[in-house]
N, C-alpha and C positions, 0 to 999 in steps of 0.2 A: 357342766364340766364333763370331760371325757376321761375314760379310764386309760391307763397305760396300755392295756391290751388293745383298745380301740386304735391308739396311735401306731402300735406295732402293725396292725392290719392295714392301716392307711399307708404307711411308708412302704410296706411290701407290695401293696397293690399299685401304688404310684410308680414303683420301680419298673413296672411292666409297661409303662407308657413311653411311647417313642414319638416325640413332638418335633424332632429335628431331621430334615431331609439332607443328609450330608452329600449325597450324590450330586446335588446341584452345584456345589463348589462355591467359593467366595467370589463376589464381584464387588470390589471396594476400590475407591480411588486413592491415589497417593496422598491427596490432601486430607481425606478422611482418616487414613492411617496415621498421619502426622498428628491429627487432633486427638484421636482416641487412644493411641498406643500406650503412653505412659500409665494412664489410669487402667486400661485393660490389663496390662502386665501386672500392675500392683494388685488388682482384685483377683486375678488368676492365682497369684501367689497366696493371697489370703484365704482362698477357698480350698487350699490343699492340705490344711492342717490334719494331722492324724487324730487330734482330739483326745490324746491320752490323759491330759490333766482334767478335761471335762468328764471323761469316763470315771476317773478316780473320784472326783467330787460327787458325781451322781451315784456311784457305788456306795459311798459313805452315807449319802443322804437316803438312798433307797433302803439300806439296812436299818437306818434309824426309824423310818416310817413303816417298814415292813412291806415294801412294794418292789419285789425283785424284778418285775416286768418293766419297771421304769428304766432300768439300765439298758435293757434290750431296745427300748424305744429310743433312748439317747444314741445308742450305737447306730441305729438305722437313720436317725436324723443326721448324724455326722457323715454317714455314707452318702446321703443325698447331697450334702454340701460338697463332698469330694467329687461327686458327679459333675457339679457345676465347674469345679476347678479343672477337671479332666476335659470337659467340653470347651472351656475357654482356652485351655492349653492346646487342644487339637486345632482350634481355630487359628491360634497364633502360628502353629506349624503350617497350616494350610496357606497362610499369607506370607510365609517366609520370614517371620519375625521371632526373635528369641524369647524364651521364658526367662524371667529374672529369678534370682535366688535370694535377693535381699531388697527390702524397701523399708524406709524409716518408719512409716505408719504400721506396717505389719510387724516390724521388730519391736516397736513400743507395745503393741497390743499383746504380742507373745510374751514379753517380759512380765507384763501385768498378770497374765494368766498363770505363769509359772509359780507365782507366789500366792495364788488364790485357791483355797479349798472350800469356800463357801458356795453352796448351791444357789443361794439368794443372789450373790454378786454375779455369779456365772450367768444366771437366768436373766438378770437385769441387763448385763452387758450384751448378751445375745439379742435381746429384744431391741436394744438401741441400734446395734449394728445391722440387724435385719431390716429395721425401719429405714435407715439410711440407704440400705441396699436396694430397697424398692424404688426409691427416688433415683438412685444411681443407674440401675439397669433400665428404667424407663427413659432416662436421659440418654443413655448409650444407644438404646433402640431408636430414639428420635434423632440422634446425631448422625445416623448412617442410612444409606439406601441399600446396603447389602442385605439381601433377603435371608441368607444363612445366619448372619450375626443377629438379625432381628428375631429369627426363630429361637436361637440360643437364649436371647434375653427374655422372650416370652415364656419359654420353659422355666427359666429361673424365677421369673415373677410369679408364675403359678405356684411353684414350690414354696416361695418365700411367704406367701399369704398364709399357708398352712403352718409354716414354721413359727410365725408370729403368734398364731392361735395356740399352738402347742406350748410355747414358752410363756405366753400370757396366762394361760390357765394354771401353769405350775407356779408362777410368781404370785398369783392370786391366792393359791393355797398356802404358800409360805407366809405371805403378808397377813392373811387372816388369822394365823396362829400366833402372831406377835401380840404382846400386851398393849394396852391402850396408849401409854406414853411412847412406847417404841414405834407405834404406827405413826404418831404425830411427826416425829423427826424424820421418819423414813419418807413421808410424802415430799418433804423438801429435798432430801438427798436424792431420791429418784428423779425429781424434776431437774435439779442442777446437773446431775450426771448425764441425763438425756440431752440437754441442750449444749452442754460443754462438748460432748462427743460429736453431736451434730455439727457444731461449729468447726471442730477439728477436721471432720470429713470434708466439709465445704472448702476449707483452706487447702487441703491436699488435692482436691479434684475439681476445683472451681472452673478450670478451663473446659472440662468435659461437661459439667453441669450447664455451663453457659451455652455450649454447642448444642445441648439438648433442649434449649429454650428456657433455662432457669436463671433468672437474676438472683442475687442473694435474698432479696425480699420474697420472691416467689418460693425459693427453696425453704426459707424459714417458715413461711405460711404452711407449706406442705408438712413440715416437721411438727408444727403446732397441732395440725389436724391428726397426725399420727400419734402424738403424745396423748391427745384427748381420747383416742380410740383404744389406747393400750394402758399406759401407766395411770392416767387419771381415772380411767374406767376401773382399774384394779383398786385404787385407793378410795374410790367413792362408791360406784354402783354395785360392783361385784361384792365388795365387803359388806354392803348393806343387805344384799340378797342372801349372802351366806349367814349373816347374823339373824335374819328373819327366819331362814330355814331351820336354824338351830333352836328357835323358841318353841 
Protein backbone atom coordinates (compact mmCIF):
# COMPACT_ATOMS: atom_id res chain seq x y z
CA UNK A 1 0.00 0.00 0.00
CA UNK A 2 1.29 3.44 -0.92
CA UNK A 3 0.87 6.58 1.17
CA UNK A 4 -1.05 9.63 0.03
CA UNK A 5 2.23 11.51 -0.15
CA UNK A 6 3.58 8.87 -2.54
CA UNK A 7 0.64 9.50 -4.86
CA UNK A 8 1.08 13.27 -4.63
CA UNK A 9 4.66 12.87 -5.80
CA UNK A 10 3.61 10.45 -8.54
CA UNK A 11 0.96 12.76 -9.98
CA UNK A 12 3.28 15.77 -9.84
CA UNK A 13 6.07 13.89 -11.58
CA UNK A 14 3.71 12.44 -14.18
CA UNK A 15 2.44 15.94 -14.99
CA UNK A 16 5.91 16.73 -16.36
CA UNK A 17 5.67 13.96 -18.97
CA UNK A 18 4.93 14.99 -22.55
CA UNK A 19 3.94 11.95 -24.60
CA UNK A 20 2.02 13.72 -27.39
CA UNK A 21 3.62 15.34 -30.46
CA UNK A 22 0.96 17.86 -31.44
CA UNK A 23 3.02 19.40 -34.24
CA UNK A 24 2.43 16.31 -36.36
CA UNK A 25 -1.24 17.19 -36.73
CA UNK A 26 -4.14 14.76 -37.23
CA UNK A 27 -4.33 12.45 -40.23
CA UNK A 28 -7.69 10.71 -40.07
CA UNK A 29 -10.12 9.62 -42.74
CA UNK A 30 -13.75 10.70 -42.99
CA UNK A 31 -14.83 7.10 -42.44
CA UNK A 32 -12.80 6.85 -39.22
CA UNK A 33 -14.26 10.12 -37.96
CA UNK A 34 -17.77 8.85 -38.65
CA UNK A 35 -17.05 5.69 -36.68
CA UNK A 36 -15.36 7.16 -33.61
CA UNK A 37 -16.85 10.66 -33.31
CA UNK A 38 -19.93 10.04 -31.08
CA UNK A 39 -17.93 8.05 -28.54
CA UNK A 40 -14.95 10.40 -28.71
CA UNK A 41 -17.22 13.38 -27.99
CA UNK A 42 -18.97 11.59 -25.13
CA UNK A 43 -15.74 10.55 -23.39
CA UNK A 44 -14.22 13.99 -23.89
CA UNK A 45 -17.19 15.45 -22.04
CA UNK A 46 -16.91 12.87 -19.27
CA UNK A 47 -13.22 13.67 -18.71
CA UNK A 48 -13.87 17.37 -18.08
CA UNK A 49 -15.59 17.19 -14.69
CA UNK A 50 -14.36 19.65 -12.04
CA UNK A 51 -14.67 16.89 -9.46
CA UNK A 52 -16.17 19.13 -6.78
CA UNK A 53 -18.32 16.38 -5.30
CA UNK A 54 -15.40 13.95 -5.23
CA UNK A 55 -13.27 16.56 -3.48
CA UNK A 56 -16.04 17.12 -0.94
CA UNK A 57 -16.33 13.37 -0.26
CA UNK A 58 -12.56 12.93 -0.01
CA UNK A 59 -12.26 15.91 2.34
CA UNK A 60 -14.86 14.41 4.67
CA UNK A 61 -13.16 11.01 4.50
CA UNK A 62 -9.64 12.42 4.99
CA UNK A 63 -10.75 14.32 8.08
CA UNK A 64 -12.26 11.12 9.47
CA UNK A 65 -9.07 9.07 9.06
CA UNK A 66 -6.63 11.91 9.77
CA UNK A 67 -4.91 11.97 6.37
CA UNK A 68 -5.04 15.52 4.98
CA UNK A 69 -2.62 14.59 2.18
CA UNK A 70 -5.28 12.34 0.66
CA UNK A 71 -7.31 15.37 -0.47
CA UNK A 72 -4.29 16.80 -2.29
CA UNK A 73 -3.75 13.43 -3.98
CA UNK A 74 -7.37 13.36 -5.13
CA UNK A 75 -7.10 16.92 -6.48
CA UNK A 76 -4.06 15.91 -8.55
CA UNK A 77 -5.88 12.79 -9.73
CA UNK A 78 -8.77 14.96 -10.93
CA UNK A 79 -6.33 17.33 -12.63
CA UNK A 80 -4.86 14.41 -14.55
CA UNK A 81 -8.33 13.32 -15.68
CA UNK A 82 -8.99 16.88 -16.85
CA UNK A 83 -5.77 16.71 -18.87
CA UNK A 84 -7.33 13.80 -20.76
CA UNK A 85 -10.43 15.85 -21.46
CA UNK A 86 -8.36 18.81 -22.61
CA UNK A 87 -6.31 16.65 -24.97
CA UNK A 88 -9.38 14.98 -26.44
CA UNK A 89 -11.03 18.38 -26.82
CA UNK A 90 -7.97 19.78 -28.54
CA UNK A 91 -8.03 16.83 -30.92
CA UNK A 92 -11.69 17.47 -31.74
CA UNK A 93 -10.77 21.07 -32.47
CA UNK A 94 -7.90 19.93 -34.71
CA UNK A 95 -10.22 17.77 -36.85
CA UNK A 96 -12.90 20.46 -36.98
CA UNK A 97 -15.50 18.60 -34.92
CA UNK A 98 -17.57 20.12 -32.09
CA UNK A 99 -17.29 19.39 -28.40
CA UNK A 100 -20.65 18.39 -27.01
CA UNK A 101 -22.16 19.78 -23.82
CA UNK A 102 -24.54 16.97 -22.97
CA UNK A 103 -24.66 13.19 -23.27
CA UNK A 104 -27.13 10.80 -21.65
CA UNK A 105 -24.44 8.58 -20.12
CA UNK A 106 -22.49 11.50 -18.70
CA UNK A 107 -25.71 13.10 -17.41
CA UNK A 108 -26.71 9.88 -15.65
CA UNK A 109 -23.31 9.47 -14.02
CA UNK A 110 -23.21 13.10 -12.90
CA UNK A 111 -26.67 12.87 -11.33
CA UNK A 112 -25.59 9.81 -9.34
CA UNK A 113 -22.45 11.60 -8.18
CA UNK A 114 -24.36 14.65 -6.99
CA UNK A 115 -26.19 12.59 -4.38
CA UNK A 116 -23.18 10.60 -3.24
CA UNK A 117 -21.04 11.57 -0.26
CA UNK A 118 -19.59 8.11 0.43
CA UNK A 119 -15.89 7.67 -0.31
CA UNK A 120 -16.48 3.95 -0.71
CA UNK A 121 -19.08 4.40 -3.45
CA UNK A 122 -17.00 7.08 -5.13
CA UNK A 123 -13.92 4.87 -5.18
CA UNK A 124 -15.85 1.84 -6.42
CA UNK A 125 -17.45 3.88 -9.22
CA UNK A 126 -14.11 5.31 -10.32
CA UNK A 127 -12.50 1.85 -10.40
CA UNK A 128 -15.28 0.55 -12.65
CA UNK A 129 -15.22 3.56 -14.97
CA UNK A 130 -11.42 3.51 -15.20
CA UNK A 131 -11.51 -0.21 -15.98
CA UNK A 132 -13.96 0.30 -18.85
CA UNK A 133 -11.87 3.29 -19.95
CA UNK A 134 -8.84 1.05 -20.42
CA UNK A 135 -10.79 -1.14 -22.85
CA UNK A 136 -12.37 1.90 -24.50
CA UNK A 137 -9.15 3.79 -25.19
CA UNK A 138 -7.39 0.68 -26.43
CA UNK A 139 -10.34 0.10 -28.79
CA UNK A 140 -10.19 3.74 -29.90
CA UNK A 141 -6.46 3.39 -30.53
CA UNK A 142 -7.01 0.21 -32.56
CA UNK A 143 -9.89 1.77 -34.54
CA UNK A 144 -7.78 4.52 -36.11
CA UNK A 145 -4.59 4.92 -38.11
CA UNK A 146 -4.16 8.53 -36.93
CA UNK A 147 -0.83 8.66 -35.12
CA UNK A 148 -1.79 11.75 -33.10
CA UNK A 149 -4.95 10.16 -31.75
CA UNK A 150 -3.07 6.97 -31.01
CA UNK A 151 -0.53 9.00 -28.98
CA UNK A 152 -3.36 10.60 -27.01
CA UNK A 153 -4.83 7.17 -26.28
CA UNK A 154 -1.45 5.80 -25.19
CA UNK A 155 -0.94 8.71 -22.81
CA UNK A 156 -4.37 8.11 -21.27
CA UNK A 157 -3.80 4.36 -20.98
CA UNK A 158 -0.53 4.91 -19.12
CA UNK A 159 -2.27 7.27 -16.68
CA UNK A 160 -5.28 5.02 -16.20
CA UNK A 161 -3.17 2.08 -15.04
CA UNK A 162 -1.90 4.17 -12.13
CA UNK A 163 -5.37 5.58 -11.48
CA UNK A 164 -6.76 2.10 -10.96
CA UNK A 165 -3.95 1.25 -8.54
CA UNK A 166 -4.54 4.51 -6.66
CA UNK A 167 -8.25 3.80 -6.30
CA UNK A 168 -7.88 0.06 -5.68
CA UNK A 169 -5.54 0.62 -2.74
CA UNK A 170 -8.00 3.08 -1.22
CA UNK A 171 -11.01 0.78 -1.62
CA UNK A 172 -8.99 -2.06 -0.08
CA UNK A 173 -8.37 0.10 3.00
CA UNK A 174 -12.05 1.02 3.25
CA UNK A 175 -13.20 -2.56 2.73
CA UNK A 176 -10.73 -3.96 5.25
CA UNK A 177 -12.16 -1.75 8.01
CA UNK A 178 -15.70 -3.06 7.54
CA UNK A 179 -17.10 -5.73 9.91
CA UNK A 180 -17.29 -9.34 8.76
CA UNK A 181 -20.98 -9.47 7.81
CA UNK A 182 -20.68 -6.15 5.99
CA UNK A 183 -17.81 -7.52 3.93
CA UNK A 184 -19.94 -10.49 2.84
CA UNK A 185 -22.69 -8.49 1.18
CA UNK A 186 -20.22 -5.97 -0.20
CA UNK A 187 -18.54 -8.71 -2.24
CA UNK A 188 -21.79 -9.23 -4.14
CA UNK A 189 -22.60 -5.52 -4.34
CA UNK A 190 -19.19 -4.69 -5.81
CA UNK A 191 -19.49 -7.50 -8.34
CA UNK A 192 -22.99 -6.62 -9.56
CA UNK A 193 -22.18 -2.92 -9.76
CA UNK A 194 -19.04 -3.65 -11.76
CA UNK A 195 -20.76 -5.79 -14.38
CA UNK A 196 -23.91 -3.67 -14.59
CA UNK A 197 -21.81 -0.58 -15.30
CA UNK A 198 -19.64 -2.49 -17.79
CA UNK A 199 -22.78 -3.60 -19.66
CA UNK A 200 -24.07 -0.02 -19.75
CA UNK A 201 -20.79 1.22 -21.22
CA UNK A 202 -20.91 -1.49 -23.90
CA UNK A 203 -24.46 -0.48 -24.83
CA UNK A 204 -23.44 3.18 -25.15
CA UNK A 205 -20.25 2.60 -27.16
CA UNK A 206 -20.65 -0.79 -28.82
CA UNK A 207 -19.93 0.60 -32.31
CA UNK A 208 -16.55 1.94 -31.19
CA UNK A 209 -15.70 -1.22 -29.28
CA UNK A 210 -16.48 -3.31 -32.36
CA UNK A 211 -14.42 -1.00 -34.59
CA UNK A 212 -11.53 -1.64 -32.20
CA UNK A 213 -11.88 -5.41 -32.59
CA UNK A 214 -14.10 -6.24 -29.63
CA UNK A 215 -17.19 -8.40 -29.89
CA UNK A 216 -19.47 -8.40 -26.85
CA UNK A 217 -17.94 -11.69 -25.68
CA UNK A 218 -14.39 -10.35 -26.08
CA UNK A 219 -15.34 -7.18 -24.19
CA UNK A 220 -16.93 -9.13 -21.33
CA UNK A 221 -13.90 -11.42 -21.11
CA UNK A 222 -11.65 -8.37 -20.75
CA UNK A 223 -13.91 -6.94 -18.05
CA UNK A 224 -13.89 -10.27 -16.18
CA UNK A 225 -10.10 -10.14 -16.11
CA UNK A 226 -10.19 -6.56 -14.87
CA UNK A 227 -12.70 -7.46 -12.17
CA UNK A 228 -10.41 -10.25 -10.99
CA UNK A 229 -7.42 -7.89 -10.86
CA UNK A 230 -9.24 -5.20 -8.88
CA UNK A 231 -12.42 -5.89 -6.95
CA UNK A 232 -11.92 -9.62 -6.51
CA UNK A 233 -8.35 -8.91 -5.45
CA UNK A 234 -9.63 -6.41 -2.87
CA UNK A 235 -12.21 -8.73 -1.37
CA UNK A 236 -9.98 -11.80 -1.35
CA UNK A 237 -6.17 -11.54 -1.44
CA UNK A 238 -5.57 -8.00 -0.18
CA UNK A 239 -8.00 -8.44 2.69
CA UNK A 240 -6.25 -11.68 3.65
CA UNK A 241 -2.84 -9.98 3.50
CA UNK A 242 -4.00 -7.11 5.68
CA UNK A 243 -5.54 -9.48 8.19
CA UNK A 244 -2.29 -11.46 8.36
CA UNK A 245 -0.25 -8.30 8.82
CA UNK A 246 -2.44 -7.27 11.74
CA UNK A 247 -1.81 -10.52 13.65
